C-alpha positions as CSV (number, residue, x, y, z in Angstrom):
1,M,3.4,36.6,-14.5
2,N,3.8,37.3,-10.8
3,K,6.5,36.0,-8.6
4,T,4.3,33.5,-6.7
5,K,3.1,31.9,-9.9
6,I,6.6,31.6,-11.2
7,Q,7.7,30.0,-7.9
8,K,4.8,27.6,-8.0
9,E,5.7,26.5,-11.5
10,A,9.3,26.1,-10.5
11,M,8.2,24.1,-7.4
12,L,6.2,21.7,-9.6
13,E,9.2,21.2,-11.8
14,A,11.4,20.7,-8.8
15,L,9.0,18.2,-7.3
16,E,9.1,16.2,-10.5
17,T,12.9,16.0,-10.6
18,Q,12.9,15.3,-6.8
19,L,10.3,12.6,-7.2
20,G,7.9,14.4,-4.9
21,I,10.4,14.9,-2.0
22,V,9.2,18.3,-0.6
23,S,12.3,19.4,1.3
24,G,14.6,18.8,-1.7
25,A,12.3,20.6,-4.1
26,C,11.8,23.6,-1.7
27,G,15.6,23.9,-1.4
28,K,16.0,24.0,-5.2
29,V,13.3,26.7,-5.5
30,G,14.3,28.7,-2.4
31,I,11.0,28.5,-0.6
32,S,10.1,27.1,2.8
33,R,8.2,23.9,3.3
34,Q,5.5,26.0,5.1
35,T,5.1,28.0,1.9
36,H,4.6,24.8,-0.1
37,Y,2.0,23.5,2.3
38,R,0.2,26.8,2.4
39,W,-0.1,26.8,-1.4
40,L,-1.5,23.3,-1.2
41,E,-4.3,24.5,1.1
42,E,-5.0,27.8,-0.7
43,D,-4.6,26.8,-4.4
44,E,-6.7,23.9,-5.7
45,D,-4.9,23.8,-9.1
46,Y,-1.5,23.7,-7.4
47,A,-2.7,20.9,-5.1
48,T,-4.1,18.9,-8.1
49,N,-0.8,19.2,-9.9
50,V,1.2,18.1,-6.8
51,K,-1.1,15.1,-6.4
52,S,-0.5,14.1,-10.1
53,L,3.2,14.3,-9.5
54,K,2.9,11.8,-6.6
55,N,1.5,9.3,-9.1
56,F,4.5,10.1,-11.4
57,A,6.9,9.2,-8.6
58,L,5.0,6.1,-7.8
59,D,5.1,5.0,-11.5
60,F,8.8,5.6,-11.4
61,A,9.3,3.5,-8.3
62,E,7.2,0.7,-9.8
63,S,9.3,0.7,-13.0
64,K,12.5,0.4,-10.9
65,L,10.9,-2.5,-8.9
66,L,10.2,-4.3,-12.2
67,E,13.8,-3.7,-13.3
68,C,14.9,-5.3,-10.1
69,I,12.6,-8.3,-10.6
70,K,14.0,-8.7,-14.2
71,D,17.5,-8.7,-12.7
72,K,16.3,-11.6,-10.5
73,R,16.7,-9.7,-7.2
74,E,15.0,-12.0,-4.7
75,T,13.9,-9.3,-2.2
76,S,12.1,-7.4,-5.0
77,I,10.4,-10.6,-6.2
78,I,9.2,-11.4,-2.7
79,F,8.0,-7.9,-2.1
80,Y,6.1,-7.9,-5.4
81,L,4.5,-11.3,-4.7
82,K,3.5,-10.3,-1.1
83,T,1.8,-7.1,-2.3
84,Q,0.4,-8.2,-5.7
85,G,0.1,-11.9,-5.4
86,K,-2.2,-12.1,-2.3
87,N,-5.0,-13.8,-4.2
88,R,-2.5,-16.6,-5.1
89,G,-1.5,-17.2,-1.5
90,Y,1.6,-15.1,-1.2
91,V,0.8,-13.6,2.2
92,E,2.3,-13.8,5.6
93,R,-1.1,-13.3,7.3
94,Q,-4.6,-14.2,6.5
95,E,-7.1,-11.5,5.6
96,I,-10.7,-12.3,6.1
97,D,-13.3,-10.3,4.3
98,T,-16.6,-10.6,6.2
99,G,-18.5,-8.2,4.0
100,D,-21.1,-6.3,5.9
101,N,-21.3,-8.9,8.6
102,N,-18.3,-8.2,11.0
103,K,-19.0,-11.3,13.0
104,F,-17.0,-14.5,12.6
105,R,-15.7,-17.4,14.7
106,V,-12.2,-18.9,14.6
107,E,-11.3,-22.2,16.2
108,V,-7.7,-23.5,16.2
109,Y,-7.0,-27.2,16.8
110,D,-3.6,-28.8,17.5
111,F,-3.7,-31.9,15.4
112,A,-0.3,-32.9,16.6
113,N,-2.0,-33.6,19.9
114,E,-3.3,-37.2,19.7
115,E,-6.4,-36.4,21.8
116,N,-7.6,-33.9,19.1
117,K,-7.3,-36.2,16.1
118,D,-10.5,-38.1,16.7
119,E,-12.5,-35.4,18.5
120,H,-11.7,-32.8,15.8
121,S,-11.7,-35.0,12.6
122,L,-13.0,-33.3,9.5
123,E,-16.3,-35.1,9.7
124,S,-16.7,-34.2,13.4
125,L,-16.0,-30.5,12.6
126,R,-18.5,-30.5,9.7
127,E,-21.2,-31.8,12.1
128,K,-20.4,-29.2,14.7
129,Y,-20.6,-26.5,12.0
130,K,-24.0,-27.7,10.8
131,E,-25.3,-27.7,14.4
132,N,-24.1,-24.2,15.1
133,S,-25.4,-22.9,11.8
134,N,-29.0,-23.8,12.6
């Protein structure tokens, strides 16, 4: 086995122990970051193995997040709900999927303002919507 192949295998092992952190793995193997990135461009098998290690690191991080949730750490619970519970309303912003049609209209009414209460009642807004839809 040639020196480069041995270094690549050592680098893959180091990336696994370093959870994908390139600078730490390169330091353990004794190669430069430039060498690693050159290998990624030149060697498809090496790049595929590195990519699979990124999934390993992500799985590890997810398992640690779940441990924190089990330990009732509020920040972890909030993070999980904001990222995985969007369809249940755990979002700080609204995301609107318009499909292929990228046109939509948004109207915001201040119902605390007495003038808007009658003019923008639910029934009034439905009628306006029907008129604009035709």
